[in-house]
C-alpha positions, 0 to 999 in steps of 0.5 A, a space after each residue: 707797226 703802223 702803216 702810213 696811209 696815202 691820201 687820195 687825190 683831192 676832190 675835183 667836185 665843188 663843195 656840197 650843195 643843198 637841194 634846191 628849195 622853191 618858193 610858191 612861185 617855183 623859183 629857187 630860194 635862200 635858207 634863213 638861219 638864225 645862229 648864236 655866235 661867240 664874241 670871238 666869232 663875231 670879231 672874225 666875221 667883222 674882220 672877214 667883212 672888212 677885209 674882203 668888202 663883202 656882206 656878212 651873208 657872203 662871208 658866212 656862206 664862203 666860210 661854211 663852204 671852205 669848212 666843208 671842203 677842208 674837213 672833207 680833205 682832212 678826213 681823206 688824209 690830207 693836211 693843211 700847211 701854210 708856208 710863209 715867204 721864207 718857205 717855212 711851213 706850219 701845219 694847221 690843225 682845227 680843234 
């Protein structure tokens, strides 16, 4: 017999933030990251940049924050469901 788990309330805190890094001048800095992405990810990045009229840096930053939030929610028992204009729902699963 399986017991259904009731998901906890959604987090009220923002996505996690990294500890502040500092330049020698004492001000906050950015973290430079070099990554290799697949052709499919390149196409998704270009689509996000064009659709949202933002820089690649902004698109990657937003995507990472969204990914962290969504995985935290799903780890807490929540499901991501999309609903179309007619009210039909579809469960979204990340592989």
